[in-house]
SEFI-627353 format. One record per residue: residue in one letter; x, y, z of N, C-alpha, C in turn. Coordinates in steps of 0.05 Angstrom, whole numbers, plus 5000, padded with zeros to 4 digits. Example, Ala and Ser with C-alpha at 12.3 -4.5 7.8 and 13.67 -1.06 7.14 Angstrom:
! residues 2
[pt 'A' [5264 4886 5156] [5246 4910 5156] [5264 4934 5156]]
[pt 'S' [5257 4955 5142] [5273 4979 5143] [5258 5001 5157]]
This chain:
! residues 291
[pt 'M' [4166 1985 5403] [4166 1958 5417] [4138 1944 5409]]
[pt 'K' [4137 1921 5415] [4112 1904 5409] [4091 1905 5428]]
[pt 'T' [4067 1910 5421] [4041 1911 5443] [4029 1888 5440]]
[pt 'M' [4008 1885 5459] [3996 1857 5463] [3983 1850 5433]]
[pt 'K' [3969 1867 5418] [3959 1860 5393] [3976 1867 5369]]
[pt 'R' [3988 1889 5367] [4003 1896 5348] [4030 1906 5357]]
[pt 'S' [4046 1911 5337] [4071 1923 5344] [4085 1948 5330]]
[pt 'L' [4109 1955 5343] [4119 1979 5334] [4149 1977 5335]]
[pt 'L' [4162 1965 5313] [4191 1957 5312] [4205 1970 5290]]
[pt 'P' [4233 1958 5282] [4249 1970 5254] [4270 1955 5240]]
[pt 'P' [4282 1966 5209] [4311 1957 5197] [4330 1981 5193]]
[pt 'V' [4349 1974 5177] [4371 1996 5169] [4380 2000 5141]]
[pt 'V' [4396 2019 5126] [4396 2017 5099] [4424 2023 5091]]
[pt 'L' [4435 2018 5067] [4460 2028 5059] [4451 2052 5051]]
[pt 'A' [4495 2050 5002] [4502 2041 4994] [4526 2053 4973]]
[pt 'A' [4554 2068 4987] [4568 2066 4988] [4569 2068 4966]]
[pt 'G' [4564 2068 4964] [4576 2067 4959] [4573 2071 4958]]
[pt 'V' [4571 2078 4938] [4584 2072 4930] [4584 2072 4931]]
[pt 'M' [4576 2075 4940] [4582 2073 4937] [4572 2077 4938]]
[pt 'I' [4523 2092 4957] [4523 2088 4958] [4526 2082 4950]]
[pt 'T' [4562 2064 4985] [4569 2060 4981] [4565 2053 4978]]
[pt 'T' [4529 2057 4974] [4524 2051 4962] [4510 2041 4966]]
[pt 'G' [4489 2043 4958] [4498 2045 4967] [4488 2049 4971]]
[pt 'V' [4488 2055 5033] [4488 2063 5034] [4481 2049 5040]]
[pt 'L' [4456 2030 5042] [4476 2038 5049] [4491 2028 5032]]
[pt 'A' [4481 2042 5034] [4488 2038 5015] [4503 2042 5006]]
[pt 'P' [4529 2015 4997] [4535 2010 4987] [4526 2023 4969]]
[pt 'R' [4533 2064 4962] [4543 2065 4948] [4553 2070 4928]]
[pt 'A' [4545 2068 4897] [4557 2077 4874] [4569 2059 4859]]
[pt 'D' [4554 2047 4836] [4567 2024 4823] [4560 2019 4793]]
[pt 'A' [4558 2043 4785] [4553 2040 4752] [4574 2029 4738]]
[pt 'G' [4599 2025 4748] [4620 2009 4736] [4637 2026 4715]]
[pt 'L' [4633 2054 4722] [4644 2069 4701] [4663 2093 4721]]
[pt 'T' [4672 2080 4743] [4686 2100 4757] [4716 2104 4746]]
[pt 'Y' [4724 2091 4727] [4753 2095 4717] [4748 2115 4694]]
[pt 'P' [4766 2134 4691] [4762 2159 4675] [4766 2153 4643]]
[pt 'V' [4746 2172 4632] [4747 2173 4600] [4766 2196 4594]]
[pt 'E' [4787 2193 4584] [4806 2212 4586] [4802 2234 4559]]
[pt 'N' [4810 2261 4561] [4799 2277 4544] [4824 2301 4546]]
[pt 'A' [4844 2304 4528] [4861 2319 4530] [4858 2342 4505]]
[pt 'G' [4841 2342 4488] [4830 2358 4468] [4809 2379 4475]]
[pt 'Q' [4800 2389 4452] [4780 2412 4455] [4751 2396 4453]]
[pt 'D' [4743 2373 4449] [4721 2363 4450] [4707 2350 4477]]
[pt 'W' [4686 2354 4479] [4670 2341 4501] [4666 2314 4497]]
[pt 'K' [4678 2296 4521] [4669 2271 4520] [4647 2263 4537]]
[pt 'W' [4630 2242 4530] [4606 2239 4541] [4600 2209 4544]]
[pt 'G' [4580 2201 4559] [4566 2175 4559] [4542 2176 4576]]
[pt 'V' [4525 2153 4564] [4500 2148 4582] [4500 2118 4582]]
[pt 'T' [4486 2104 4606] [4484 2081 4611] [4457 2072 4622]]
[pt 'L' [4447 2048 4616] [4427 2038 4628] [4441 2014 4647]]
[pt 'D' [4431 2016 4674] [4447 2008 4697] [4429 1983 4708]]
[pt 'Y' [4437 1964 4714] [4423 1942 4734] [4443 1935 4756]]
[pt 'T' [4430 1929 4779] [4448 1920 4802] [4427 1898 4818]]
[pt 'L' [4440 1880 4827] [4433 1860 4844] [4444 1869 4872]]
[pt 'R' [4427 1881 4890] [4438 1893 4914] [4430 1871 4935]]
[pt 'E' [4448 1866 4955] [4441 1845 4977] [4451 1864 5003]]
[pt 'V' [4436 1867 5018] [4443 1885 5047] [4441 1860 5072]]
[pt 'D' [4462 1856 5086] [4466 1840 5108] [4468 1858 5133]]
[pt 'R' [4451 1860 5149] [4450 1881 5167] [4436 1872 5198]]
[pt 'T' [4453 1883 5216] [4443 1879 5244] [4446 1905 5257]]
[pt 'E' [4422 1916 5272] [4425 1941 5289] [4414 1938 5313]]
[pt 'T' [4418 1956 5329] [4405 1960 5360] [4392 1990 5350]]
[pt 'Y' [4365 1992 5357] [4349 2018 5354] [4335 2019 5376]]
[pt 'L' [4327 2047 5378] [4306 2055 5398] [4281 2053 5389]]
[pt 'S' [4262 2034 5400] [4230 2033 5395] [4214 2045 5416]]
[pt 'E' [4191 2054 5401] [4170 2063 5418] [4159 2048 5442]]
[pt 'G' [4158 2065 5462] [4148 2052 5487] [4145 2074 5512]]
[pt 'M' [4137 2062 5536] [4135 2082 5556] [4156 2068 5582]]
[pt 'P' [4180 2074 5581] [4194 2096 5560] [4203 2076 5536]]
[pt 'P' [4217 2095 5518] [4225 2078 5496] [4248 2063 5501]]
[pt 'R' [4251 2037 5489] [4273 2017 5500] [4288 2008 5478]]
[pt 'D' [4308 1995 5480] [4328 1985 5455] [4317 1959 5446]]
[pt 'W' [4318 1954 5422] [4314 1932 5405] [4334 1920 5387]]
[pt 'S' [4337 1900 5379] [4356 1889 5357] [4337 1879 5337]]
[pt 'V' [4349 1886 5313] [4336 1875 5287] [4360 1859 5268]]
[pt 'T' [4354 1836 5257] [4372 1826 5238] [4358 1820 5214]]
[pt 'Y' [4370 1825 5190] [4355 1823 5164] [4372 1799 5148]]
[pt 'D' [4356 1781 5137] [4367 1759 5124] [4351 1753 5097]]
[pt 'A' [4365 1746 5072] [4357 1742 5046] [4347 1772 5039]]
[pt 'Y' [4357 1789 5042] [4348 1821 5041] [4363 1831 5016]]
[pt 'D' [4348 1831 4993] [4360 1840 4964] [4344 1857 4949]]
[pt 'A' [4350 1868 4928] [4335 1881 4909] [4348 1882 4881]]
[pt 'N' [4328 1881 4859] [4334 1883 4832] [4334 1910 4825]]
[pt 'M' [4355 1927 4824] [4352 1953 4820] [4364 1965 4794]]
[pt 'W' [4347 1982 4779] [4351 1996 4755] [4353 2021 4758]]
[pt 'G' [4369 2033 4734] [4375 2060 4737] [4392 2072 4712]]
[pt 'F' [4408 2091 4715] [4421 2103 4695] [4445 2121 4703]]
[pt 'T' [4466 2122 4687] [4492 2140 4694] [4496 2159 4666]]
[pt 'I' [4502 2182 4677] [4514 2201 4655] [4536 2212 4664]]
[pt 'F' [4554 2215 4648] [4587 2225 4651] [4596 2236 4630]]
[pt 'V' [4611 2259 4637] [4623 2279 4620] [4652 2282 4625]]
[pt 'T' [4671 2287 4603] [4697 2296 4612] [4702 2320 4595]]
[pt 'P' [4699 2346 4607] [4700 2367 4594] [4725 2374 4580]]
[pt 'P' [4731 2386 4556] [4757 2397 4551] [4774 2413 4565]]
[pt 'C' [4802 2407 4566] [4823 2422 4582] [4810 2425 4612]]
[pt 'F' [4803 2399 4621] [4796 2397 4645] [4812 2379 4665]]
[pt 'A' [4835 2374 4653] [4853 2354 4664] [4848 2328 4666]]
[pt 'N' [4830 2320 4646] [4818 2295 4636] [4798 2287 4661]]
[pt 'T' [4795 2303 4676] [4771 2299 4698] [4746 2291 4691]]
[pt 'M' [4735 2268 4698] [4708 2261 4689] [4686 2262 4713]]
[pt 'I' [4667 2275 4706] [4644 2277 4727] [4619 2261 4720]]
[pt 'D' [4607 2249 4737] [4587 2228 4733] [4565 2229 4752]]
[pt 'F' [4538 2222 4744] [4517 2226 4761] [4500 2197 4757]]
[pt 'S' [4493 2181 4782] [4480 2158 4775] [4454 2160 4792]]
[pt 'Y' [4433 2143 4782] [4410 2141 4800] [4402 2114 4795]]
[pt 'R' [4390 2100 4813] [4380 2069 4817] [4355 2070 4834]]
[pt 'T' [4335 2053 4830] [4313 2045 4843] [4303 2019 4843]]
[pt 'G' [4294 2007 4865] [4284 1983 4863] [4268 1974 4892]]
[pt 'D' [4259 1950 4891] [4241 1938 4918] [4268 1919 4932]]
[pt 'L' [4266 1928 4955] [4284 1914 4975] [4268 1902 4994]]
[pt 'E' [4271 1867 4987] [4253 1854 5002] [4269 1831 5019]]
[pt 'G' [4259 1819 5038] [4272 1798 5053] [4258 1789 5081]]
[pt 'K' [4271 1779 5099] [4266 1770 5123] [4279 1784 5144]]
[pt 'F' [4265 1791 5167] [4273 1805 5187] [4268 1788 5218]]
[pt 'K' [4285 1793 5237] [4276 1784 5264] [4283 1803 5282]]
[pt 'N' [4265 1813 5301] [4273 1828 5323] [4269 1822 5351]]
[pt 'R' [4282 1831 5369] [4279 1822 5399] [4287 1845 5418]]
[pt 'A' [4271 1846 5440] [4277 1865 5460] [4304 1861 5471]]
[pt 'L' [4320 1880 5475] [4343 1879 5488] [4346 1890 5517]]
[pt 'D' [4325 1906 5524] [4322 1918 5553] [4311 1895 5575]]
[pt 'P' [4323 1886 5592] [4309 1865 5613] [4287 1877 5624]]
[pt 'A' [4281 1905 5628] [4257 1911 5636] [4228 1912 5614]]
[pt 'S' [4234 1903 5595] [4216 1902 5573] [4199 1877 5579]]
[pt 'M' [4173 1883 5573] [4154 1856 5576] [4159 1841 5553]]
[pt 'Y' [4173 1845 5534] [4181 1827 5515] [4207 1817 5514]]
[pt 'Y' [4219 1820 5537] [4249 1813 5540] [4249 1780 5535]]
[pt 'G' [4269 1771 5518] [4272 1742 5517] [4254 1733 5494]]
[pt 'E' [4237 1748 5482] [4221 1738 5462] [4232 1748 5434]]
[pt 'S' [4226 1736 5413] [4236 1745 5387] [4211 1746 5369]]
[pt 'F' [4209 1765 5346] [4187 1767 5328] [4200 1769 5299]]
[pt 'A' [4187 1753 5281] [4196 1752 5255] [4178 1758 5235]]
[pt 'G' [4186 1764 5211] [4163 1771 5192] [4178 1782 5164]]
[pt 'R' [4163 1793 5144] [4176 1803 5119] [4179 1832 5119]]
[pt 'A' [4204 1841 5107] [4212 1870 5104] [4207 1878 5075]]
[pt 'D' [4193 1900 5071] [4189 1907 5039] [4194 1936 5039]]
[pt 'F' [4216 1945 5026] [4221 1972 5023] [4227 1981 4992]]
[pt 'D' [4216 2009 4988] [4227 2020 4967] [4253 2033 4969]]
[pt 'R' [4275 2028 4954] [4299 2037 4957] [4308 2054 4930]]
[pt 'D' [4316 2078 4939] [4328 2096 4920] [4355 2104 4924]]
[pt 'E' [4376 2105 4904] [4399 2110 4910] [4410 2131 4890]]
[pt 'F' [4427 2156 4899] [4436 2172 4879] [4467 2177 4888]]
[pt 'E' [4482 2184 4864] [4507 2187 4867] [4522 2208 4850]]
[pt 'V' [4538 2226 4862] [4556 2245 4845] [4586 2239 4846]]
[pt 'G' [4600 2233 4827] [4625 2228 4830] [4648 2248 4814]]
[pt 'V' [4673 2247 4816] [4691 2259 4804] [4715 2240 4806]]
[pt 'T' [4725 2236 4778] [4748 2220 4778] [4769 2228 4759]]
[pt 'Y' [4792 2230 4777] [4819 2245 4762] [4841 2227 4755]]
[pt 'P' [4851 2225 4731] [4873 2207 4724] [4900 2221 4729]]
[pt 'F' [4919 2208 4741] [4946 2221 4743] [4960 2224 4717]]
[pt 'P' [4972 2251 4717] [4986 2253 4695] [5010 2232 4696]]
[pt 'N' [5017 2224 4670] [5039 2208 4664] [5038 2179 4678]]
[pt 'M' [5015 2177 4689] [5006 2145 4700] [4975 2147 4691]]
[pt 'S' [4972 2141 4665] [4944 2140 4660] [4927 2117 4669]]
[pt 'W' [4943 2095 4683] [4930 2072 4691] [4918 2077 4722]]
[pt 'L' [4929 2097 4736] [4923 2104 4764] [4907 2127 4763]]
[pt 'Y' [4883 2125 4781] [4868 2148 4786] [4859 2152 4812]]
[pt 'A' [4848 2178 4819] [4836 2182 4846] [4807 2189 4840]]
[pt 'R' [4791 2180 4859] [4759 2186 4860] [4751 2197 4883]]
[pt 'A' [4728 2214 4882] [4714 2222 4904] [4687 2220 4899]]
[pt 'E' [4672 2215 4913] [4639 2208 4906] [4623 2218 4933]]
[pt 'W' [4600 2232 4928] [4579 2232 4949] [4555 2215 4942]]
[pt 'F' [4540 2202 4959] [4517 2184 4955] [4498 2187 4978]]
[pt 'W' [4476 2182 4969] [4450 2180 4987] [4432 2164 4977]]
[pt 'A' [4423 2146 4999] [4404 2124 4993] [4379 2127 5015]]
[pt 'E' [4355 2122 5006] [4333 2125 5019] [4318 2097 5019]]
[pt 'E' [4305 2084 5043] [4289 2063 5043] [4263 2074 5058]]
[pt 'D' [4240 2065 5044] [4215 2070 5057] [4198 2050 5052]]
[pt 'G' [4187 2037 5071] [4171 2013 5075] [4164 2000 5102]]
[pt 'D' [4157 1977 5102] [4144 1967 5128] [4152 1941 5134]]
[pt 'W' [4148 1932 5160] [4153 1905 5169] [4127 1892 5169]]
[pt 'D' [4123 1869 5162] [4098 1853 5161] [4100 1830 5179]]
[pt 'Y' [4088 1830 5201] [4090 1809 5218] [4066 1787 5210]]
[pt 'G' [4048 1787 5193] [4030 1772 5187] [4003 1780 5205]]
[pt 'E' [3980 1768 5193] [3955 1774 5208] [3948 1801 5215]]
[pt 'G' [3958 1820 5191] [3950 1849 5195] [3966 1864 5212]]
[pt 'E' [3988 1852 5223] [4007 1867 5240] [4029 1880 5226]]
[pt 'I' [4030 1909 5219] [4050 1915 5201] [4056 1948 5213]]
[pt 'E' [4087 1952 5214] [4095 1971 5222] [4111 1985 5204]]
[pt 'T' [4110 2010 5197] [4125 2028 5179] [4150 2036 5186]]
[pt 'Q' [4174 2038 5171] [4201 2048 5177] [4210 2066 5156]]
[pt 'E' [4230 2081 5162] [4248 2097 5142] [4277 2096 5148]]
[pt 'Y' [4292 2091 5131] [4323 2096 5129] [4331 2117 5113]]
[pt 'D' [4351 2131 5118] [4365 2150 5105] [4398 2146 5108]]
[pt 'M' [4410 2146 5087] [4439 2142 5091] [4453 2163 5071]]
[pt 'W' [4472 2179 5081] [4488 2190 5059] [4519 2189 5069]]
[pt 'G' [4536 2192 5051] [4565 2187 5055] [4583 2200 5034]]
[pt 'I' [4609 2202 5039] [4629 2215 5022] [4647 2191 5018]]
[pt 'T' [4660 2181 5000] [4678 2163 4988] [4702 2178 4976]]
[pt 'A' [4726 2169 4985] [4749 2179 4973] [4768 2152 4968]]
[pt 'G' [4782 2152 4944] [4803 2128 4941] [4815 2130 4918]]
[pt 'M' [4831 2107 4911] [4846 2103 4891] [4837 2082 4874]]
[pt 'G' [4844 2081 4847] [4835 2059 4828] [4861 2053 4810]]
[pt 'A' [4857 2032 4794] [4875 2024 4774] [4856 2014 4750]]
[pt 'M' [4869 2017 4728] [4856 2009 4702] [4875 1997 4683]]
[pt 'Q' [4871 1981 4666] [4887 1970 4644] [4869 1965 4619]]
[pt 'E' [4881 1978 4598] [4863 1975 4574] [4878 1957 4551]]
[pt 'F' [4858 1939 4539] [4871 1918 4517] [4856 1923 4492]]
[pt 'T' [4870 1927 4469] [4860 1927 4446] [4860 1900 4429]]
[pt 'F' [4842 1893 4416] [4839 1867 4403] [4850 1872 4371]]
[pt 'G' [4874 1864 4361] [4878 1869 4338] [4870 1894 4321]]
[pt 'A' [4863 1891 4299] [4857 1921 4281] [4825 1926 4283]]
[pt 'S' [4812 1914 4304] [4783 1917 4304] [4773 1942 4318]]
[pt 'D' [4795 1952 4338] [4790 1973 4351] [4769 1965 4377]]
[pt 'V' [4762 1940 4379] [4746 1933 4402] [4768 1935 4428]]
[pt 'T' [4758 1946 4448] [4773 1949 4471] [4765 1934 4497]]
[pt 'L' [4777 1925 4513] [4770 1912 4543] [4788 1932 4564]]
[pt 'V' [4773 1938 4583] [4785 1955 4598] [4777 1942 4630]]
[pt 'L' [4798 1936 4644] [4798 1924 4670] [4798 1946 4692]]
[pt 'N' [4786 1943 4715] [4782 1967 4730] [4783 1956 4759]]
[pt 'A' [4799 1969 4782] [4795 1962 4809] [4795 1988 4826]]
[pt 'F' [4776 1987 4845] [4777 2014 4861] [4773 2003 4888]]
[pt 'A' [4789 2021 4909] [4785 2015 4939] [4784 2043 4951]]
[pt 'G' [4763 2048 4962] [4760 2075 4980] [4752 2074 5010]]
[pt 'L' [4759 2090 5022] [4751 2102 5051] [4724 2115 5051]]
[pt 'V' [4707 2112 5066] [4677 2122 5067] [4667 2132 5098]]
[pt 'Y' [4663 2157 5096] [4648 2169 5118] [4619 2170 5114]]
[pt 'F' [4604 2157 5131] [4572 2153 5132] [4558 2161 5152]]
[pt 'D' [4532 2168 5147] [4516 2178 5169] [4491 2164 5163]]
[pt 'L' [4479 2148 5177] [4453 2132 5173] [4435 2136 5196]]
[pt 'E' [4407 2142 5186] [4388 2145 5204] [4364 2125 5200]]
[pt 'H' [4353 2117 5223] [4330 2094 5223] [4307 2105 5237]]
[pt 'T' [4282 2113 5226] [4264 2127 5238] [4240 2108 5241]]
[pt 'E' [4227 2101 5263] [4200 2091 5265] [4178 2110 5258]]
[pt 'T' [4164 2105 5237] [4140 2122 5229] [4110 2111 5235]]
[pt 'T' [4107 2088 5248] [4081 2078 5251] [4061 2099 5265]]
[pt 'D' [4074 2108 5286] [4059 2128 5301] [4066 2158 5293]]
[pt 'P' [4045 2170 5276] [4053 2197 5267] [4058 2218 5287]]
[pt 'A' [4052 2215 5312] [4055 2235 5331] [4080 2226 5342]]
[pt 'N' [4097 2204 5344] [4116 2197 5358] [4139 2181 5342]]
[pt 'H' [4152 2199 5324] [4173 2186 5308] [4201 2184 5323]]
[pt 'L' [4207 2160 5330] [4232 2158 5340] [4256 2151 5320]]
[pt 'T' [4279 2163 5322] [4300 2163 5300] [4326 2151 5317]]
[pt 'T' [4339 2132 5305] [4364 2121 5319] [4385 2128 5293]]
[pt 'A' [4408 2140 5301] [4432 2150 5284] [4455 2139 5286]]
[pt 'W' [4470 2128 5266] [4498 2120 5268] [4515 2134 5248]]
[pt 'S' [4541 2139 5253] [4561 2150 5235] [4588 2141 5246]]
[pt 'G' [4601 2137 5220] [4632 2130 5223] [4642 2124 5198]]
[pt 'W' [4661 2103 5197] [4676 2098 5174] [4672 2067 5164]]
[pt 'A' [4675 2067 5138] [4666 2042 5123] [4687 2044 5101]]
[pt 'Y' [4691 2017 5090] [4708 2009 5071] [4691 2002 5044]]
[pt 'Q' [4703 2013 5018] [4687 2003 4997] [4709 1989 4976]]
[pt 'G' [4700 1967 4959] [4717 1960 4942] [4700 1952 4918]]
[pt 'R' [4710 1958 4894] [4697 1951 4868] [4716 1943 4850]]
[pt 'V' [4708 1921 4832] [4719 1912 4808] [4701 1908 4786]]
[pt 'G' [4715 1915 4761] [4696 1913 4738] [4710 1912 4712]]
[pt 'A' [4695 1907 4686] [4709 1900 4663] [4691 1917 4644]]
[pt 'R' [4699 1931 4626] [4683 1943 4602] [4690 1935 4573]]
[pt 'L' [4673 1926 4559] [4681 1918 4534] [4665 1933 4511]]
[pt 'A' [4681 1951 4498] [4668 1971 4480] [4681 1971 4451]]
[pt 'Y' [4658 1975 4435] [4658 1965 4401] [4653 1993 4389]]
[pt 'P' [4668 2000 4371] [4666 2025 4358] [4645 2026 4338]]
[pt 'V' [4623 2042 4337] [4600 2037 4316] [4602 2062 4292]]
[pt 'Q' [4620 2083 4301] [4626 2106 4282] [4648 2120 4293]]
[pt 'E' [4658 2135 4277] [4683 2154 4285] [4671 2167 4311]]
[pt 'G' [4687 2163 4336] [4684 2179 4359] [4660 2169 4371]]
[pt 'T' [4648 2147 4366] [4626 2136 4382] [4627 2108 4387]]
[pt 'D' [4626 2098 4410] [4627 2071 4418] [4599 2058 4434]]
[pt 'V' [4593 2038 4432] [4575 2019 4448] [4591 2003 4466]]
[pt 'F' [4585 2003 4491] [4599 1982 4512] [4579 1966 4529]]
[pt 'L' [4592 1943 4543] [4578 1929 4561] [4600 1926 4586]]
[pt 'G' [4591 1936 4605] [4606 1935 4631] [4597 1915 4653]]
[pt 'V' [4612 1901 4664] [4602 1883 4690] [4622 1887 4712]]
[pt 'G' [4612 1879 4735] [4629 1878 4763] [4615 1872 4787]]
[pt 'Y' [4631 1878 4805] [4621 1871 4835] [4631 1892 4852]]
[pt 'E' [4614 1899 4871] [4626 1922 4891] [4615 1913 4921]]
[pt 'I' [4631 1919 4940] [4621 1915 4968] [4629 1939 4985]]
[pt 'L' [4610 1944 5005] [4615 1962 5029] [4612 1951 5055]]
[pt 'E' [4631 1955 5072] [4626 1946 5101] [4629 1968 5119]]
[pt 'A' [4608 1967 5134] [4605 1989 5154] [4598 1981 5182]]
[pt 'D' [4612 1992 5200] [4611 1985 5230] [4608 2008 5248]]
[pt 'D' [4591 2008 5268] [4590 2028 5290] [4577 2020 5310]]
[pt 'S' [4576 2034 5334] [4567 2019 5359] [4533 2015 5355]]
[pt 'G' [4530 1986 5357] [4500 1981 5350] [4494 1976 5319]]
[pt 'L' [4515 1977 5303] [4507 1973 5273] [4529 1954 5262]]
[pt 'D' [4522 1935 5250] [4543 1918 5234] [4528 1914 5202]]
[pt 'M' [4541 1923 5182] [4529 1923 5157] [4547 1915 5134]]
[pt 'T' [4539 1900 5116] [4553 1899 5091] [4531 1898 5070]]
[pt 'T' [4540 1916 5045] [4524 1919 5024] [4538 1912 5003]]
[pt 'D' [4532 1890 4986] [4549 1884 4964] [4525 1882 4936]]
[pt 'G' [4542 1876 4914] [4524 1869 4893] [4539 1867 4868]]
[pt 'F' [4527 1852 4848] [4537 1849 4823] [4524 1870 4808]]
[pt 'F' [4537 1884 4786] [4522 1899 4771] [4531 1900 4739]]
[pt 'A' [4513 1909 4722] [4521 1909 4694] [4508 1935 4684]]
[pt 'N' [4518 1946 4661] [4512 1969 4649] [4515 1968 4620]]
[pt 'L' [4495 1979 4600] [4500 1974 4574] [4497 2004 4563]]
[pt 'G' [4517 2019 4549] [4516 2042 4545] [4530 2053 4516]]
[pt 'V' [4530 2077 4514] [4543 2090 4491] [4558 2115 4501]]
[pt 'M' [4581 2118 4489] [4601 2141 4496] [4610 2155 4468]]
[pt 'G' [4616 2179 4469] [4628 2193 4444] [4639 2221 4452]]
[pt 'E' [4638 2237 4433] [4649 2262 4438] [4635 2282 4418]]
[pt 'W' [4634 2307 4424] [4628 2329 4407] [4644 2358 4410]]
């Protein structure tokens, strides 16, 4: 809660996806490589990418804030986004039913505006609202498994685990700062479709991809301003994730391609006291091959 001279208040996190989902809230998992790299032979298929994501988080939450006794507050974020950089590593082992395994990491500064207000009529701040700047360090991790269906190479199933963390503060101005933490993890399961096109005799290929998944998530928001009294508000439930992307690959030598991928993803989560949408445009530049 907010005191006479200083305040003690909060925000929330994704991503989902991928994601995240990513994510996470994360929105969760968005390297753009969720479609499988097939391998029916005896060689390992592999790939490494440099990833960029323009992440945006729209979130409104009801949280428990410090006080005597603790009381409910509401916070809404606006123009809350981040430029996130990271990498993805993926492999398709030989004789593993063409199943691809991937790992992604992304990091960036999530910044924007926030506004909060007391919800409890017994609070001395009931009816008032307070606004400022939110500045958080955000990290996202994701591990995924993609399985293409036999005799239907255009259709695949995917499962992924993601975790996202935000650590930062709310700045009300004039030296009034409150520190906050958000932790979110989730599991996504869904289906995707892909279509590959080859341009003439050049071996340049274009792959179009779409994915839709159901996400189970768990999100915690902790007020950390007072070291002796950390209050945590938690949400858990179901979310939806969608992703579309395209990848253009060019062979540089036998068994090795360089590629550029672009796309968009979104994760929508709702629970009692939480309404959150995490989305973003992503791009990746990478190389893939076999040994």
